[in-house]
LUMFI-324608 format. One record per atom (N, C-alpha, C): residue number from 1; residue in three letters; y, x, z. Coordinates in steps of 0.02 Angstrom, whole numbers, always signed. Example, Ala and Ser with C-alpha at 12.3 -4.5 7.8 and 13.67 -1.06 7.14 Angstrom:
% LUMFI-324608
<site n="1" res="ALA" north="-284" east="+660" up="+390"/>
<site n="1" res="ALA" north="-225" east="+615" up="+390"/>
<site n="1" res="ALA" north="-165" east="+660" up="+390"/>
<site n="2" res="SER" north="-112" east="+642" up="+354"/>
<site n="2" res="SER" north="-53" east="+684" up="+357"/>
<site n="2" res="SER" north="+2" east="+645" up="+394"/>
***
This chain:
% LUMFI-324608
<site n="1" res="MET" north="-61" east="+42" up="+2"/>
<site n="1" res="MET" north="+4" east="-2" up="+0"/>
<site n="1" res="MET" north="+58" east="+41" up="-4"/>
<site n="2" res="TRP" north="+108" east="+27" up="-44"/>
<site n="2" res="TRP" north="+175" east="+58" up="-42"/>
<site n="2" res="TRP" north="+218" east="+46" up="+12"/>
<site n="3" res="ASN" north="+254" east="+97" up="+38"/>
<site n="3" res="ASN" north="+303" east="+81" up="+102"/>
<site n="3" res="ASN" north="+368" east="+109" up="+74"/>
<site n="4" res="GLU" north="+424" east="+66" up="+89"/>
<site n="4" res="GLU" north="+486" east="+95" up="+69"/>
<site n="4" res="GLU" north="+516" east="+127" up="+134"/>
<site n="5" res="GLN" north="+529" east="+183" up="+129"/>
<site n="5" res="GLN" north="+563" east="+229" up="+178"/>
<site n="5" res="GLN" north="+613" east="+273" up="+153"/>
<site n="6" res="LYS" north="+669" east="+286" up="+182"/>
<site n="6" res="LYS" north="+722" east="+336" up="+164"/>
<site n="6" res="LYS" north="+735" east="+331" up="+89"/>
<site n="7" res="ASP" north="+754" east="+273" up="+64"/>
<site n="7" res="ASP" north="+774" east="+259" up="-9"/>
<site n="7" res="ASP" north="+717" east="+284" up="-53"/>
<site n="8" res="ALA" north="+653" east="+271" up="-39"/>
<site n="8" res="ALA" north="+598" east="+290" up="-87"/>
<site n="8" res="ALA" north="+542" east="+244" up="-65"/>
<site n="9" res="LEU" north="+497" east="+238" up="-115"/>
<site n="9" res="LEU" north="+425" east="+201" up="-113"/>
<site n="9" res="LEU" north="+378" east="+263" up="-99"/>
<site n="10" res="HIS" north="+341" east="+260" up="-53"/>
<site n="10" res="HIS" north="+290" east="+307" up="-31"/>
<site n="10" res="HIS" north="+217" east="+274" up="-30"/>
<site n="11" res="ARG" north="+173" east="+318" up="-56"/>
<site n="11" res="ARG" north="+100" east="+292" up="-44"/>
<site n="11" res="ARG" north="+51" east="+359" up="-53"/>
<site n="12" res="SER" north="+2" east="+357" up="-9"/>
<site n="12" res="SER" north="-53" east="+406" up="+0"/>
<site n="12" res="SER" north="-109" east="+376" up="-32"/>
<site n="13" res="PHE" north="-142" east="+418" up="-72"/>
<site n="13" res="PHE" north="-208" east="+408" up="-105"/>
<site n="13" res="PHE" north="-261" east="+456" up="-80"/>
<site n="14" res="MET" north="-319" east="+434" up="-65"/>
<site n="14" res="MET" north="-368" east="+476" up="-43"/>
<site n="14" res="MET" north="-431" east="+482" up="-100"/>
<site n="15" res="PHE" north="-462" east="+538" up="-110"/>
<site n="15" res="PHE" north="-512" east="+547" up="-153"/>
<site n="15" res="PHE" north="-571" east="+592" up="-120"/>
<site n="16" res="GLN" north="-634" east="+576" up="-154"/>
<site n="16" res="GLN" north="-681" east="+616" up="-122"/>
<site n="16" res="GLN" north="-688" east="+688" up="-134"/>
<site n="17" res="THR" north="-656" east="+711" up="-192"/>
<site n="17" res="THR" north="-655" east="+779" up="-207"/>
<site n="17" res="THR" north="-582" east="+801" up="-232"/>
<site n="18" res="PHE" north="-573" east="+866" up="-231"/>
<site n="18" res="PHE" north="-508" east="+885" up="-257"/>
<site n="18" res="PHE" north="-495" east="+880" up="-326"/>
<site n="19" res="SER" north="-557" east="+884" up="-368"/>
<site n="19" res="SER" north="-551" east="+872" up="-436"/>
<site n="19" res="SER" north="-530" east="+804" up="-455"/>
<site n="20" res="LYS" north="-556" east="+752" up="-417"/>
<site n="20" res="LYS" north="-530" east="+682" up="-429"/>
<site n="20" res="LYS" north="-466" east="+674" up="-417"/>
<site n="21" res="ALA" north="-433" east="+705" up="-363"/>
<site n="21" res="ALA" north="-369" east="+701" up="-339"/>
<site n="21" res="ALA" north="-325" east="+725" up="-404"/>
<site n="22" res="VAL" north="-341" east="+786" up="-427"/>
<site n="22" res="VAL" north="-309" east="+812" up="-482"/>
<site n="22" res="VAL" north="-304" east="+774" up="-551"/>
<site n="23" res="ASN" north="-369" east="+740" up="-560"/>
<site n="23" res="ASN" north="-374" east="+706" up="-615"/>
<site n="23" res="ASN" north="-329" east="+643" up="-614"/>
<site n="24" res="PHE" north="-321" east="+615" up="-548"/>
<site n="24" res="PHE" north="-285" east="+550" up="-534"/>
<site n="24" res="PHE" north="-206" east="+574" up="-550"/>
<site n="25" res="VAL" north="-193" east="+633" up="-530"/>
<site n="25" res="VAL" north="-123" east="+656" up="-545"/>
<site n="25" res="VAL" north="-105" east="+669" up="-613"/>
<site n="26" res="ASN" north="-156" east="+693" up="-650"/>
<site n="26" res="ASN" north="-149" east="+693" up="-721"/>
<site n="26" res="ASN" north="-138" east="+625" up="-756"/>
<site n="27" res="ASP" north="-177" east="+576" up="-736"/>
<site n="27" res="ASP" north="-168" east="+511" up="-755"/>
<site n="27" res="ASP" north="-104" east="+479" up="-739"/>
<site n="28" res="VAL" north="-79" east="+487" up="-678"/>
<site n="28" res="VAL" north="-9" east="+467" up="-658"/>
<site n="28" res="VAL" north="+40" east="+501" up="-700"/>
<site n="29" res="ALA" north="+33" east="+564" up="-717"/>
<site n="29" res="ALA" north="+78" east="+592" up="-766"/>
<site n="29" res="ALA" north="+87" east="+557" up="-827"/>
<site n="30" res="GLY" north="+30" east="+535" up="-857"/>
<site n="30" res="GLY" north="+27" east="+500" up="-918"/>
<site n="30" res="GLY" north="+65" east="+439" up="-918"/>
<site n="31" res="VAL" north="+52" east="+396" up="-861"/>
<site n="31" res="VAL" north="+85" east="+327" up="-856"/>
<site n="31" res="VAL" north="+160" east="+340" up="-836"/>
<site n="32" res="SER" north="+174" east="+394" up="-799"/>
<site n="32" res="SER" north="+244" east="+409" up="-790"/>
<site n="32" res="SER" north="+284" east="+420" up="-848"/>
<site n="33" res="GLU" north="+255" east="+457" up="-898"/>
<site n="33" res="GLU" north="+285" east="+476" up="-953"/>
<site n="33" res="GLU" north="+300" east="+411" up="-1000"/>
<site n="34" res="GLN" north="+249" east="+361" up="-1004"/>
<site n="34" res="GLN" north="+258" east="+300" up="-1035"/>
<site n="34" res="GLN" north="+314" east="+259" up="-1002"/>
<site n="35" res="HIS" north="+330" east="+264" up="-937"/>
<site n="35" res="HIS" north="+376" east="+230" up="-904"/>
<site n="35" res="HIS" north="+442" east="+268" up="-913"/>
<site n="36" res="HIS" north="+439" east="+331" up="-932"/>
<site n="36" res="HIS" north="+508" east="+374" up="-927"/>
<site n="36" res="HIS" north="+529" east="+375" up="-859"/>
<site n="37" res="HIS" north="+488" east="+379" up="-807"/>
<site n="37" res="HIS" north="+501" east="+388" up="-736"/>
<site n="37" res="HIS" north="+450" east="+429" up="-706"/>
<site n="38" res="HIS" north="+474" east="+470" up="-660"/>
<site n="38" res="HIS" north="+429" east="+522" up="-636"/>
<site n="38" res="HIS" north="+424" east="+528" up="-560"/>
<site n="39" res="PRO" north="+372" east="+524" up="-525"/>
<site n="39" res="PRO" north="+370" east="+528" up="-449"/>
<site n="39" res="PRO" north="+378" east="+600" up="-426"/>
<site n="40" res="LYS" north="+386" east="+601" up="-366"/>
<site n="40" res="LYS" north="+380" east="+662" up="-333"/>
<site n="40" res="LYS" north="+305" east="+668" up="-305"/>
<site n="41" res="ILE" north="+264" east="+717" up="-317"/>
<site n="41" res="ILE" north="+194" east="+716" up="-307"/>
<site n="41" res="ILE" north="+178" east="+776" up="-265"/>
<site n="42" res="THR" north="+137" east="+759" up="-218"/>
<site n="42" res="THR" north="+109" east="+815" up="-165"/>
<site n="42" res="THR" north="+37" east="+808" up="-168"/>
<site n="43" res="ILE" north="+2" east="+865" up="-180"/>
<site n="43" res="ILE" north="-77" east="+864" up="-176"/>
<site n="43" res="ILE" north="-94" east="+901" up="-119"/>
<site n="44" res="ASP" north="-132" east="+877" up="-77"/>
<site n="44" res="ASP" north="-156" east="+911" up="-10"/>
<site n="44" res="ASP" north="-229" east="+906" up="-8"/>
<site n="45" res="TYR" north="-267" east="+948" up="-51"/>
<site n="45" res="TYR" north="-339" east="+945" up="-55"/>
<site n="45" res="TYR" north="-366" east="+880" up="-90"/>
<site n="46" res="THR" north="-387" east="+823" up="-50"/>
<site n="46" res="THR" north="-411" east="+767" up="-74"/>
<site n="46" res="THR" north="-360" east="+708" up="-64"/>
<site n="47" res="ARG" north="-302" east="+728" up="-38"/>
<site n="47" res="ARG" north="-248" east="+678" up="-29"/>
<site n="47" res="ARG" north="-193" east="+690" up="-77"/>
<site n="48" res="VAL" north="-170" east="+640" up="-106"/>
<site n="48" res="VAL" north="-113" east="+633" up="-151"/>
<site n="48" res="VAL" north="-57" east="+592" up="-120"/>
<site n="49" res="VAL" north="+1" east="+613" up="-117"/>
<site n="49" res="VAL" north="+58" east="+577" up="-92"/>
<site n="49" res="VAL" north="+110" east="+567" up="-148"/>
<site n="50" res="LEU" north="+130" east="+504" up="-164"/>
<site n="50" res="LEU" north="+180" east="+496" up="-207"/>
<site n="50" res="LEU" north="+245" east="+467" up="-183"/>
<site n="51" res="ALA" north="+299" east="+486" up="-207"/>
<site n="51" res="ALA" north="+366" east="+453" up="-188"/>
<site n="51" res="ALA" north="+400" east="+441" up="-245"/>
<site n="52" res="LEU" north="+430" east="+377" up="-249"/>
<site n="52" res="LEU" north="+469" east="+358" up="-306"/>
<site n="52" res="LEU" north="+534" east="+329" up="-283"/>
<site n="53" res="ASN" north="+590" east="+357" up="-323"/>
<site n="53" res="ASN" north="+659" east="+326" up="-321"/>
<site n="53" res="ASN" north="+686" east="+333" up="-386"/>
<site n="54" res="THR" north="+745" east="+304" up="-392"/>
<site n="54" res="THR" north="+779" east="+313" up="-464"/>
<site n="54" res="THR" north="+845" east="+354" up="-456"/>
<site n="55" res="HIS" north="+831" east="+413" up="-486"/>
<site n="55" res="HIS" north="+882" east="+463" up="-480"/>
<site n="55" res="HIS" north="+954" east="+437" up="-515"/>
<site n="56" res="ASP" north="+945" east="+406" up="-566"/>
<site n="56" res="ASP" north="+1009" east="+380" up="-605"/>
<site n="56" res="ASP" north="+1040" east="+328" up="-570"/>
<site n="57" res="ALA" north="+1009" east="+298" up="-521"/>
<site n="57" res="ALA" north="+1043" east="+246" up="-484"/>
<site n="57" res="ALA" north="+1061" east="+269" up="-414"/>
<site n="58" res="GLY" north="+1063" east="+336" up="-399"/>
<site n="58" res="GLY" north="+1087" east="+360" up="-341"/>
<site n="58" res="GLY" north="+1032" east="+378" up="-295"/>
<site n="59" res="ASN" north="+971" east="+386" up="-319"/>
<site n="59" res="ASN" north="+913" east="+402" up="-273"/>
<site n="59" res="ASN" north="+899" east="+340" up="-225"/>
<site n="60" res="ILE" north="+894" east="+287" up="-255"/>
<site n="60" res="ILE" north="+875" east="+227" up="-217"/>
<site n="60" res="ILE" north="+815" east="+191" up="-253"/>
<site n="61" res="VAL" north="+785" east="+142" up="-221"/>
<site n="61" res="VAL" north="+728" east="+106" up="-250"/>
<site n="61" res="VAL" north="+755" east="+51" up="-291"/>
<site n="62" res="THR" north="+730" east="+47" up="-354"/>
<site n="62" res="THR" north="+752" east="-5" up="-405"/>
<site n="62" res="THR" north="+686" east="-34" up="-432"/>
<site n="63" res="ASP" north="+703" east="-87" up="-480"/>
<site n="63" res="ASP" north="+643" east="-116" up="-512"/>
<site n="63" res="ASP" north="+597" east="-66" up="-543"/>
<site n="64" res="LYS" north="+632" east="-11" up="-576"/>
<site n="64" res="LYS" north="+601" east="+38" up="-616"/>
<site n="64" res="LYS" north="+540" east="+72" up="-565"/>
<site n="65" res="ASP" north="+554" east="+76" up="-504"/>
<site n="65" res="ASP" north="+505" east="+108" up="-459"/>
<site n="65" res="ASP" north="+455" east="+58" up="-443"/>
<site n="66" res="HIS" north="+467" east="-4" up="-437"/>
<site n="66" res="HIS" north="+411" east="-57" up="-422"/>
<site n="66" res="HIS" north="+371" east="-58" up="-483"/>
<site n="67" res="LEU" north="+396" east="-55" up="-538"/>
<site n="67" res="LEU" north="+354" east="-62" up="-603"/>
<site n="67" res="LEU" north="+307" east="-2" up="-605"/>
<site n="68" res="LEU" north="+332" east="+53" up="-592"/>
<site n="68" res="LEU" north="+286" east="+119" up="-599"/>
<site n="68" res="LEU" north="+234" east="+116" up="-544"/>
<site n="69" res="ALA" north="+261" east="+91" up="-483"/>
<site n="69" res="ALA" north="+212" east="+88" up="-431"/>
<site n="69" res="ALA" north="+152" east="+39" up="-451"/>
<site n="70" res="ALA" north="+167" east="-15" up="-479"/>
<site n="70" res="ALA" north="+116" east="-59" up="-500"/>
<site n="70" res="ALA" north="+64" east="-34" up="-552"/>
<site n="71" res="ALA" north="+95" east="+10" up="-595"/>
<site n="71" res="ALA" north="+61" east="+38" up="-649"/>
<site n="71" res="ALA" north="+12" east="+92" up="-612"/>
<site n="72" res="ILE" north="+43" east="+132" up="-565"/>
<site n="72" res="ILE" north="+0" east="+185" up="-529"/>
<site n="72" res="ILE" north="-60" east="+147" up="-493"/>
<site n="73" res="ASP" north="-48" east="+88" up="-463"/>
<site n="73" res="ASP" north="-97" east="+55" up="-429"/>
<site n="73" res="ASP" north="-153" east="+33" up="-474"/>
<site n="74" res="GLN" north="-135" east="+20" up="-537"/>
<site n="74" res="GLN" north="-191" east="+6" up="-584"/>
<site n="74" res="GLN" north="-227" east="+61" up="-601"/>
<site n="75" res="VAL" north="-200" east="+123" up="-610"/>
<site n="75" res="VAL" north="-232" east="+184" up="-624"/>
<site n="75" res="VAL" north="-285" east="+201" up="-565"/>
<site n="76" res="TYR" north="-260" east="+193" up="-501"/>
<site n="76" res="TYR" north="-296" east="+205" up="-445"/>
<site n="76" res="TYR" north="-357" east="+156" up="-442"/>
<site n="77" res="GLN" north="-352" east="+95" up="-465"/>
<site n="77" res="GLN" north="-412" east="+49" up="-467"/>
<site n="77" res="GLN" north="-463" east="+81" up="-503"/>
<site n="78" res="GLU" north="-451" east="+112" up="-553"/>
<site n="78" res="GLU" north="-508" east="+146" up="-594"/>
<site n="78" res="GLU" north="-550" east="+201" up="-555"/>
<site n="79" res="TYR" north="-517" east="+230" up="-499"/>
<site n="79" res="TYR" north="-547" east="+282" up="-462"/>
<site n="79" res="TYR" north="-585" east="+250" up="-405"/>
<site n="80" res="SER" north="-568" east="+186" up="-388"/>
<site n="80" res="SER" north="-595" east="+150" up="-337"/>
<site n="80" res="SER" north="-662" east="+117" up="-352"/>
<site n="81" res="LEU" north="-678" east="+108" up="-422"/>
<site n="81" res="LEU" north="-738" east="+78" up="-440"/>
<site n="81" res="LEU" north="-800" east="+121" up="-427"/>
***
């Protein structure tokens, strides 16, 4: 679940292996390019943390962030199957 804190949407994702975490990040990169919007990404072994905000709007959360968050959730569902 995404949480809004300090003018950004945040979510952590857990994976069984480091490789799956990195593959997820690569998939997130592809979706981000399609949306022309890019998250802050932190990888810590099997945990991926994403933060979204809109730089062009003064580093606040906008509809652009919510749309990308929903797209990222769809990507994550593929890893949860």
